[in-house]
Each structure stands twice: as C-alpha cells, then as structure tokens.
C-alpha positions as CSV (number, residue, x, y, z in Angstrom):
1,M,18.6,-0.9,-1.4
2,M,19.9,1.6,-3.9
3,A,20.0,5.4,-3.6
4,L,18.8,7.4,-6.5
5,L,19.2,10.9,-5.2
6,P,20.6,11.2,-1.7
7,G,20.0,14.5,0.0
8,S,23.0,16.8,0.2
9,G,21.8,18.6,3.3
10,P,18.8,19.3,5.6
11,G,15.6,19.6,3.7
12,E,17.0,18.0,0.5
13,P,14.8,15.3,-1.0
14,V,16.0,11.7,-0.5
15,E,14.9,8.9,-2.9
16,Y,15.5,5.2,-2.7
17,L,14.7,2.2,-4.8
18,F,14.0,-0.9,-2.7
19,P,14.1,-4.3,-4.4
20,V,11.1,-6.4,-3.3
21,S,12.1,-9.1,-0.9
22,P,10.8,-10.6,2.4
23,E,12.6,-7.9,4.3
24,V,11.6,-4.9,2.1
25,L,8.9,-3.6,4.5
26,G,11.3,-3.6,7.4
27,D,13.9,-1.9,5.3
28,I,11.5,0.8,4.3
29,R,10.3,1.4,7.9
30,A,14.0,1.7,9.0
31,F,14.7,4.1,6.2
32,V,11.8,6.4,7.0
33,T,12.4,6.1,10.8
34,R,16.1,7.2,10.4
35,L,15.1,10.2,8.2
36,A,12.4,11.3,10.7
37,E,14.8,11.0,13.6
38,E,17.5,13.0,11.8
39,A,14.8,15.7,11.1
40,G,14.0,15.9,14.8
41,V,10.4,14.8,14.3
42,A,8.7,14.0,17.6
43,D,7.9,10.3,18.4
44,G,4.1,10.4,17.8
45,E,4.5,12.2,14.4
46,R,7.4,9.9,13.4
47,E,5.2,6.8,14.1
48,R,2.4,8.2,11.9
49,I,4.8,8.8,9.1
50,V,6.3,5.2,9.4
51,L,2.8,3.7,9.6
52,V,1.5,5.5,6.5
53,T,4.7,4.6,4.4
54,H,4.4,1.0,5.6
55,E,0.7,0.7,4.5
56,L,1.5,2.1,1.1
57,S,4.5,-0.1,0.6
58,A,2.6,-3.2,1.8
59,N,-0.2,-2.4,-0.7
60,A,2.4,-2.2,-3.5
61,V,3.9,-5.6,-2.5
62,E,0.6,-7.4,-2.1
63,H,-1.3,-5.9,-5.0
64,G,1.2,-4.3,-7.3
65,A,3.0,-7.3,-8.7
66,T,6.1,-5.2,-8.7
67,D,9.9,-5.9,-8.4
68,M,10.8,-2.5,-7.1
69,I,9.4,0.1,-4.7
70,Y,10.4,3.7,-4.9
71,V,10.2,5.9,-1.8
72,R,10.8,9.6,-1.8
73,W,11.2,11.8,1.3
74,E,11.1,15.6,1.3
75,D,11.1,17.6,4.6
76,T,9.5,21.1,4.2
77,D,8.0,23.8,6.3
78,Q,4.6,22.5,5.6
79,G,5.4,19.0,6.7
80,V,7.0,15.8,5.3
81,W,6.1,14.8,1.7
82,I,6.2,11.1,1.0
83,T,6.0,9.5,-2.4
84,V,5.6,5.7,-2.8
85,S,5.5,4.3,-6.3
86,D,5.8,0.9,-8.0
87,Q,5.7,-0.7,-11.4
88,G,2.4,-2.5,-10.9
89,V,-1.3,-2.0,-11.6
90,F,-3.7,-0.4,-9.1
91,E,-6.0,-3.2,-8.1
92,V,-9.4,-1.6,-7.5
93,G,-10.9,-4.8,-6.0
94,G,-8.0,-5.1,-3.5
95,A,-8.0,-1.4,-2.6
96,I,-11.6,-1.6,-1.3
97,G,-11.2,-5.0,0.3
98,E,-8.9,-6.0,3.0
99,R,-6.1,-3.7,1.9
100,G,-8.7,-0.9,1.8
101,L,-8.5,-0.9,5.5
102,G,-4.9,0.2,5.3
103,L,-5.8,2.8,2.7
104,R,-8.4,4.2,5.1
105,I,-5.7,4.6,7.7
106,V,-3.6,6.5,5.2
107,L,-6.4,8.8,4.3
108,A,-7.1,9.4,8.0
109,L,-3.5,10.3,8.9
110,A,-2.2,12.1,5.8
111,D,-3.1,15.3,4.0
112,E,-3.2,16.1,0.3
113,V,-3.2,12.5,-0.9
114,T,-2.8,12.1,-4.6
115,I,-3.1,8.6,-6.2
116,R,-2.0,8.0,-9.8
117,P,-3.2,4.5,-10.5
118,G,-1.4,2.2,-12.9
119,R,-3.4,0.4,-15.5
120,R,-3.0,-2.6,-17.7
121,D,-1.8,-0.6,-20.6
122,E,0.1,1.9,-18.4
123,Q,1.8,0.3,-15.5
124,G,3.1,2.2,-12.5
125,T,1.1,3.3,-9.4
126,M,2.2,6.4,-7.5
127,V,0.9,7.8,-4.2
128,H,2.0,11.3,-3.1
129,L,1.0,12.8,0.2
130,R,1.9,15.2,2.9
131,M,2.3,14.3,6.6
132,P,1.8,17.3,8.8
133,V,4.3,17.7,11.6
134,R,2.0,19.3,14.2
135,A,4.2,18.6,17.2
136,G,7.1,20.6,15.8
137,R,10.7,19.6,16.0
138,I,12.3,18.5,19.3
139,S,15.6,17.5,20.7
140,A,15.7,14.1,22.2
141,A,18.1,15.4,24.9
142,T,15.7,18.1,26.1
143,A,12.3,16.4,25.6
144,A,10.5,15.8,28.8
145,P,8.3,12.7,29.1
146,A,4.6,13.4,29.4
147,P,2.3,11.3,31.6
148,P,0.4,8.7,29.5
149,G,-3.1,9.3,28.4
150,L,-3.5,5.7,27.3
151,L,-1.2,2.8,28.0
152,L,-0.8,0.2,25.3
153,V,0.9,-3.1,26.3
154,D,1.8,-5.3,23.3
155,G,4.8,-7.5,22.8
156,D,4.6,-7.0,19.0
157,R,6.5,-3.7,18.7
158,F,5.4,-2.7,15.3
159,A,1.7,-3.6,15.9
160,G,1.8,-1.6,19.1
161,R,3.4,1.5,17.6
162,S,1.0,1.3,14.6
163,L,-2.0,1.3,16.8
164,S,-0.5,4.0,19.0
165,A,0.0,6.2,16.0
166,F,-3.6,5.7,14.9
167,L,-5.0,6.5,18.4
168,E,-2.9,9.6,18.8
169,A,-4.2,10.9,15.5
170,E,-7.6,10.5,17.0
171,G,-6.7,12.6,20.0
172,Y,-5.6,9.9,22.5
173,P,-1.9,10.3,23.6
174,T,-0.5,6.9,24.1
175,V,2.5,5.3,25.7
176,V,3.6,1.9,24.3
177,A,5.1,-0.8,26.5
178,G,6.6,-4.0,25.0
179,S,6.3,-6.2,28.0
180,A,4.0,-6.7,31.1
181,Q,6.9,-5.5,33.3
182,A,7.3,-2.3,31.3
183,G,3.5,-1.9,31.4
184,R,3.5,-2.2,35.1
185,A,6.2,0.4,35.5
186,A,4.4,2.8,33.0
187,S,1.1,2.4,34.9
188,A,2.5,4.0,38.0
189,S,1.1,7.3,36.8
190,L,-2.4,5.7,36.4
191,P,-3.3,6.1,32.7
192,R,-6.7,7.0,31.6
193,L,-7.1,3.6,30.0
194,A,-4.9,0.5,29.5
195,I,-5.0,-1.6,26.3
196,V,-3.4,-5.0,27.0
197,D,-2.5,-7.8,24.7
198,L,-3.1,-10.8,26.9
199,M,-0.3,-12.8,25.2
200,T,2.3,-10.2,26.1
201,S,5.2,-11.7,28.2
202,N,4.0,-15.3,27.8
203,G,0.5,-14.6,29.1
204,L,1.4,-12.2,32.0
205,G,-0.9,-9.7,30.4
206,V,-3.8,-11.4,32.2
207,Q,-2.2,-10.7,35.6
208,L,-1.5,-7.1,34.5
209,C,-5.2,-6.6,33.6
210,E,-6.1,-7.7,37.2
211,E,-3.6,-5.3,38.8
212,L,-4.8,-2.4,36.7
213,T,-8.4,-3.1,37.3
214,R,-7.7,-3.2,41.1
215,A,-6.0,0.2,40.8
216,G,-9.1,1.6,39.1
217,V,-7.8,1.8,35.6
218,P,-10.2,0.8,32.8
219,V,-8.8,-2.0,30.8
220,L,-9.4,-3.1,27.1
221,A,-8.0,-6.6,26.7
222,M,-7.1,-8.1,23.3
223,S,-5.9,-11.5,22.2
224,I,-5.8,-13.9,19.3
225,L,-7.3,-16.5,21.7
226,A,-10.7,-16.5,23.5
227,P,-10.6,-14.6,26.8
228,P,-10.0,-16.6,30.0
229,V,-13.0,-17.0,32.3
230,N,-11.2,-15.1,35.1
231,L,-10.2,-12.1,33.0
232,Q,-10.7,-8.8,34.7
233,A,-11.2,-6.1,32.0
234,G,-13.9,-3.7,31.0
235,R,-14.0,-5.0,27.4
236,F,-12.4,-7.7,25.3
237,L,-11.6,-7.7,21.5
238,R,-10.5,-10.8,19.6
239,K,-7.5,-10.3,17.3
240,P,-7.1,-9.5,14.4
241,V,-9.0,-6.4,15.0
242,H,-9.2,-3.2,12.9
243,P,-8.0,0.1,14.6
244,L,-11.5,1.6,14.1
245,E,-13.0,-1.1,16.3
246,V,-10.3,-0.4,18.9
247,L,-11.1,3.3,18.8
248,T,-14.8,2.5,19.4
249,A,-14.0,0.4,22.4
250,V,-11.6,3.1,23.7
251,R,-14.4,5.7,23.5
252,L,-16.9,3.4,25.2
253,L,-14.5,2.9,28.1
254,T,-13.2,6.5,28.4
255,E,-16.5,8.4,27.6
256,P,-19.2,6.2,29.0
257,S,-21.6,9.1,29.4
258,A,-21.5,9.7,25.6
259,A,-21.6,6.1,24.5
260,G,-23.6,4.4,27.2
261,A,-22.3,1.8,29.7
262,A,-19.6,-0.5,28.3
263,P,-20.8,-4.1,28.0
264,D,-19.4,-6.9,30.1
265,V,-16.5,-8.9,28.8
266,P,-17.6,-11.7,26.5
267,H,-16.4,-15.1,27.5
268,A,-17.2,-17.0,24.3
C-alpha cells in the first residue's frame, strides 16, 4: 500500500495506490473504515461507505485486469467523495451480469455517480461518487445505543455488515450480532424482525430461531444448506441470496397488510 497524497489535516483529500493481491479488498476496507472513524462518521453511514468502496474495488479486481487500484477519499460538508480507479477496461458484459448486482447496490446507496469507462484503446476505468452523511458526525464516547429495528445474526462479519448497510439505506435500522449468543442478548429488547443465518455459532442459529419465534419475533432464516424440517421461522432463503430478495422478505414479514400473508417456510 503506497500513499500518493496523504491529507495534511481534517478535510484534506487522502489518496492511496493498492497493489492487487489476495488481501487487497481487506486492505481497502480497513483504509476506508479508519478514515470514516477518524471523521466521526456514524456506524450506519460508515458501513455504507465501506460497502460501496468494496463493491467498486471488487469490480476492478474481477473485471479490470489491473495491477493497481487507486482510492481517493475527500470529506466535505456535502458528504464523503470516493474515487476508485484502475488501469483496466470497463467490461460491459460483466457490469450487467453478476457484478452488475454490486453496481446496483452502489447506485442505490451513492449520489452523483460518475463512471469513466476504460476502453481497449484507452485503458483506465474511474468511478467518482458522493456518499451523503445523513446521520451527521458523532462522538463514540457520547453516542447512546438505539433499540434495534431489525436484528441480523450472522457469523460472517463482513457479509452481515454489508447486508445491514443495505437494509438501513432502505429505511430498516439494523443491529448486527456475530454469534447466536450475541443475538440472544441483543434480542432482549424484542426487535421488529430477526434475520438469522442458521450456520452461525456452529448451527446454534436454529435454536435461536425457535427462541425468537416463541417470544413473538418474526424470523427470516437463511442458510447455504436446505432448512431443517423442525425450523421455526416465518420465511427461509437459501444462500447465496441478493440483498433485494432479502429486502422483499423483510417487507413481507414486517408489513404483511401491504404485501399479503408471508408464505410458509419451504422445506425442499
């Protein structure tokens, strides 16, 4: 990781060149997380910024055929401006295929997105966008925890935070728990809905679904495996699943009058 133009004070742009490697996406997430924390960006807004930067960087790695990824951060009164560029060619086929799902997330979360695509005769793709900081700046020492709207229990920390950022952008405040035990503790305030990965804590997510259902909390269960026959949940989704499909299930379970009764859990 090589600094090009480190900021000399608050609000100064910071630019980094990241050599592409197996660890590059983690390095970029850590870089953006640190800058957002230093800027006092609230948790939900910070997770959105990290998610968007990750999606753009992953697209560069997977479709850009690039050796370096350039990331620029600029904190302004209008929000945080992020620029991600590479030395590759913008793959139109990939952009509207599987990676297009990530691009849709970027367009849903960010404002003023500008894409300058690289071409065969003019390599170098750049994406420049603004992330609004609606929640304002907070001090970690004085911030009071809010009761959860949704509870998301997932042992995969990044997957959980990415989905949480997406749901919050859609108007569903979410608390993330990385284990069944943490989910049990967080559910003491009875969330509006619980989303539980059944594989969390070596399968203890199934038991947690039962406990939450008994407490009257609607449950959306997810797993890479087929659901067990004794699963107690309002709905089940098989992973991998796109965030838009999760959002649809959340609306079915939290707004049944608008979407109709939620179907029974499939056991196939």
